[in-house]
C-alpha positions in Angstrom: -5.8 -3.0 26.3 -5.5 -6.4 27.6 -7.1 -10.0 28.1 -7.0 -13.0 30.1 -6.8 -16.0 27.6 -6.1 -19.1 30.1 -3.8 -20.6 32.3 -0.5 -22.4 31.6 1.8 -24.8 33.8 1.6 -28.0 35.7 2.7 -29.5 38.5 3.5 -27.5 42.1 2.5 -24.0 42.5 0.1 -21.8 40.9 -0.6 -21.8 37.3 0.5 -18.6 34.8 -2.5 -16.5 33.5 -1.7 -16.2 29.7 -2.5 -12.6 28.6 -3.2 -11.3 25.0 -4.0 -7.5 23.2 -7.9 -7.2 23.3 -8.3 -6.8 19.7 -12.0 -4.8 20.5 -10.4 -2.5 22.8 -8.1 -0.8 20.2 -9.8 0.2 17.1 -8.7 2.5 14.0 -10.7 3.8 11.3 -8.8 3.4 7.7 -9.3 5.4 4.6 -8.2 4.4 1.4 -8.7 7.5 -1.0 -7.7 6.6 -4.8 -8.4 7.5 -8.2 -12.1 6.9 -8.5 -12.9 5.4 -5.3 -12.9 6.1 -1.2 -13.1 3.1 0.9 -13.6 3.2 4.7 -13.4 0.6 7.1 -13.0 0.0 11.1 -9.6 -2.2 11.8 -8.9 -3.5 15.1 -5.4 -3.9 16.5 -4.6 -7.4 15.2 -5.3 -5.8 11.6 -8.4 -7.4 10.7 -11.6 -5.5 8.9 -14.3 -5.5 11.0 -16.9 -3.0 9.1 -16.4 -1.1 5.9 -18.3 1.2 3.5 -16.9 2.6 0.0 -18.2 5.1 -2.3 -17.2 6.0 -6.2 -15.5 9.6 -7.2 -15.2 11.7 -9.9 -11.7 10.8 -11.6 -11.4 14.4 -12.2 -12.5 15.6 -8.6 -10.9 18.9 -6.8 -9.4 19.0 -3.8 -12.6 21.1 -1.6 -14.8 18.0 -3.3 -12.7 15.3 -2.3 -12.2 16.1 1.5 -15.8 16.6 1.6 -16.3 13.3 0.4 -13.9 11.8 2.4 -15.6 13.5 5.7 -19.2 12.0 4.4 -17.9 8.6 4.2 -15.7 8.9 7.6 -18.6 10.3 9.4 -21.4 7.8 8.0 -19.0 5.0 9.1 -18.7 6.1 12.6 -22.6 6.8 12.6 -23.5 3.8 11.8 -21.2 1.9 13.9 -20.9 4.2 16.9 -21.5 1.6 19.4 -18.3 -0.5 18.5 -16.1 2.7 18.1 -17.5 4.8 21.1 -14.9 3.4 24.0 -12.1 2.0 21.6 -11.1 4.8 18.5 -7.9 5.5 18.9 -8.0 7.7 15.7 -8.0 7.7 11.7 -5.3 6.6 9.2 -5.6 7.6 5.6 -3.6 6.5 2.7 -3.6 8.5 -0.6 -1.6 8.1 -3.8 1.5 10.1 -4.3 3.6 11.6 -2.0 2.8 12.8 0.9 4.9 15.6 3.6 5.1 13.2 7.1 3.8 14.0 9.7 2.3 17.3 8.3 -0.3 15.2 6.0 0.4 17.3 3.1 -0.7 15.7 -0.6 2.4 17.3 -2.1 1.5 16.3 -5.5 -0.9 13.4 -6.5 -0.6 12.2 -10.5 -4.0 10.2 -10.1 -5.6 13.3 -9.4 -3.3 15.8 -10.8 -3.2 18.1 -8.1 -1.3 19.0 -5.1 -0.1 21.1 -2.0 -3.4 19.9 -0.3 -3.3 20.1 3.4 -5.6 16.9 4.0 -4.7 16.3 7.3 -5.7 19.6 8.7 -8.5 19.4 7.0 -10.0 16.3 8.1 -9.1 16.8 11.4 -10.6 20.4 11.9 -14.1 18.8 10.6 -13.7 15.3 12.3 -12.4 16.7 15.7 -10.3 13.1 15.7 -6.7 12.5 15.6 -5.6 12.0 11.9 -2.6 10.6 10.1 -2.2 10.8 6.2 0.4 8.7 4.4 1.6 7.2 0.7 -0.5 4.5 -0.1 2.2 2.4 -0.5 4.4 3.4 2.8 1.1 2.5 4.6 1.0 -1.1 3.0 4.7 -1.4 4.1 3.9 -0.3 7.8 1.2 -2.7 7.7 2.9 -6.0 6.4 5.6 -5.0 9.1 2.8 -4.4 11.7 0.4 -7.4 11.4 1.4 -9.2 8.4 3.9 -11.9 7.5 6.8 -9.5 7.7 6.3 -9.1 11.4 9.7 -11.0 11.7 11.7 -9.3 9.1 13.4 -6.3 9.2 14.4 -5.9 5.7 12.0 -5.9 3.3 10.3 -3.5 -0.1 6.7 -3.5 -0.9 6.3 -3.0 -4.7 3.0 -1.3 -5.3 1.6 -2.3 -9.0 -1.6 -1.0 -10.3 -2.7 2.4 -12.0 0.8 3.7 -10.9 3.9 1.7 -9.7 5.4 2.7 -6.2 7.7 1.5 -3.5 8.6 1.4 0.1 11.6 0.4 2.3 11.7 -1.0 5.7 15.1 -0.9 6.7 16.3 -2.4 10.2 12.6 -2.6 11.2 12.1 1.2 10.0 10.2 2.8 7.3 12.6 4.6 5.1 11.2 8.3 4.3 13.8 10.3 2.6 14.7 13.8 3.2 11.1 14.9 2.3 9.1 11.4 2.5 9.8 10.7 -1.2 11.6 7.5 -0.7 10.3 4.8 -3.2 9.2 6.6 -5.9 10.5 4.3 -8.4 7.5 4.8 -10.4 8.9 8.2 -11.7 12.3 6.9 -12.2 12.9 7.9 -15.8 14.2 5.0 -17.9 14.2 6.8 -21.0 14.1 10.4 -21.2 12.5 9.9 -25.4 9.9 7.7 -23.6 6.0 8.1 -23.2 4.7 11.4 -21.1 3.9 10.3 -18.3 1.1 11.8 -15.6 3.9 13.8 -13.7 5.1 16.0 -16.9 7.7 13.8 -18.1 8.8 11.3 -20.2 10.1 7.8 -20.2 8.9 7.1 -16.1 8.7 3.4 -15.6 5.5 3.0 -14.7 4.6 4.2 -18.3 6.1 0.8 -19.5 4.5 -1.4 -16.7 1.8 -0.1 -15.3 -2.1 -1.2 -15.8 -3.0 2.2 -16.9 -0.3 1.8 -19.7 -1.1 -1.6 -20.8 -4.7 -1.3 -21.1 -4.2 2.1 -23.3 -1.4 0.1 -25.4 -4.2 -2.8 -26.0 -7.5 -0.4 -25.8 -8.8 -3.4 -23.6 -9.5 -3.8 -19.8 -6.2 -5.3 -18.1 -8.2 -8.5 -17.1 -9.0 -9.5 -20.8 -5.4 -9.2 -21.9 -4.2 -11.4 -19.3 -6.7 -13.9 -20.9 -5.8 -13.3 -24.3 -2.3 -13.4 -23.8 -1.8 -17.3 -23.8 -3.3 -17.3 -27.3 -1.9 -13.9 -28.5 1.9 -13.9 -29.5 1.5 -10.0 -29.8 0.0 -9.7 -26.1 2.9 -12.6 -24.8 5.7 -10.7 -26.2 4.3 -7.2 -24.7 4.1 -9.1 -21.0 7.3 -10.6 -21.4 9.2 -7.0 -21.6 6.8 -5.7 -18.9 8.1 -8.5 -16.8 11.6 -7.8 -18.0 11.5 -4.5 -16.7 10.1 -5.7 -13.5 13.0 -8.2 -12.8 15.3 -5.2 -13.4 14.0 -3.1 -10.9 13.8 -5.6 -8.2 17.2 -6.9 -9.0 18.0 -3.2 -8.5 16.2 -2.6 -5.6 17.7 -5.7 -3.8 21.4 -4.7 -4.7 20.7 -0.7 -3.4 18.9 -1.8 -0.4 20.7 -5.5 0.6 16.9 -6.7 1.2 15.9 -10.1 1.7 12.2 -10.0 0.1 10.0 -7.8 -2.0 6.6 -7.8 -1.9 4.4 -7.2 -4.8 1.2 -5.8 -3.8 -1.7 -4.2 -6.0 -4.7 -4.5 -8.1 -2.2 -5.9 -11.0 -0.8 -8.5 -8.9 -4.1 -9.8 -8.1 -5.7 -10.0 -11.2 -2.5 -11.5 -12.7 -0.6 -13.8 -9.8 1.7 -15.6 -12.1 3.5 -12.0 -12.0 5.5 -13.1 -8.9 6.6 -16.4 -10.0 7.8 -14.6 -13.3 9.3 -11.6 -12.1 11.3 -14.1 -9.1 12.4 -16.6 -12.0 14.0 -13.7 -14.0 15.3 -11.5 -11.2 17.2 -14.2 -9.7 19.0 -14.3 -12.5 19.9 -10.7 -12.4 20.6 -10.0 -8.4 24.2 -9.9 -7.3 25.1 -13.6 -6.4 26.0 -12.3 -2.8 22.6 -11.3 -2.5 20.6 -13.9 -4.0 21.1 -16.6 -1.7 18.5 -15.3 0.8 16.6 -13.3 -1.8 12.7 -13.7 -2.2 9.6 -12.3 -4.1 6.2 -12.8 -2.9 2.7 -11.8 -2.9 1.8 -9.3 -0.2 0.0 -10.9 2.8 -2.4 -7.9 3.5 -4.9 -7.5 0.9 -6.8 -4.7 2.3 -6.0 -1.1 1.5 -8.2 0.2 4.9 -6.5 -2.2 7.0 -3.1 -0.4 5.9 -4.8 2.9 6.3 -5.5 2.5 9.8 -1.7 0.7 10.3 -0.4 4.1 10.0 -2.5 5.1 13.2 -2.0 1.8 15.0 1.7 2.0 14.9 1.7 5.3 16.1 -0.5 4.5 18.8 
């Protein structure tokens, strides 16, 4: 598990031998399952993605078919890179959207797939004959940031995931906050207006119905990238996006006030396609955070970009 990387010291006496983790001796398979796509990759103990494959899936895919497609993709990856994995594979980490019972690995409900109560971990372990852990995708990202991202030295931070949906995960005193049922962080389904738009979860006025990529695309009937491209010249789009960033700033400030955290990391497809979002929210949230907390408060873009690395972090952190 460790390797010699050189010698240090000068003067009289034997030089000290420096050691580091052997990144090729501990590998995990990380699998990201999301609406429309499954990605599987091999990740080493330093968080480096060594190999990957992906496959599209139907939006309306059922539980049995999703399990089947996930198993097939993992087996294909493990067969293709058997020589790399055989001596070093410690397990398989899976990240999925929506709340997951921990450590049982039951997908309790997924708004993206519109079904729940799926024993994902049990089904995969029985077929793959390998250790499997299943976690919510945002919590997995927070674990990865703390394990081998820029947040390694932080004991308190929040990951704010923005994409087709909205979620958050909280690291407090160096540990992931799970809540009583591993539901902590489901801010996308915080109701901001009980008379608002219908959400995928079946309720009205959830936060994500106002700020997610899907809601913005549906409002303007065009891809999100095109909305951003037109925003500089289209006053209607600019005004709408200004409201979106107002809402993000309010929620960011509230999270900082709730958890007394030093940093909020924005992560996800929306942040990647609209990198200015982070700076806009930072400026707006700074005016809303309680002044006693604002002195050390930061809003940053996430360091870990790979969903597969985040999924692998779930198993690597336990290892």
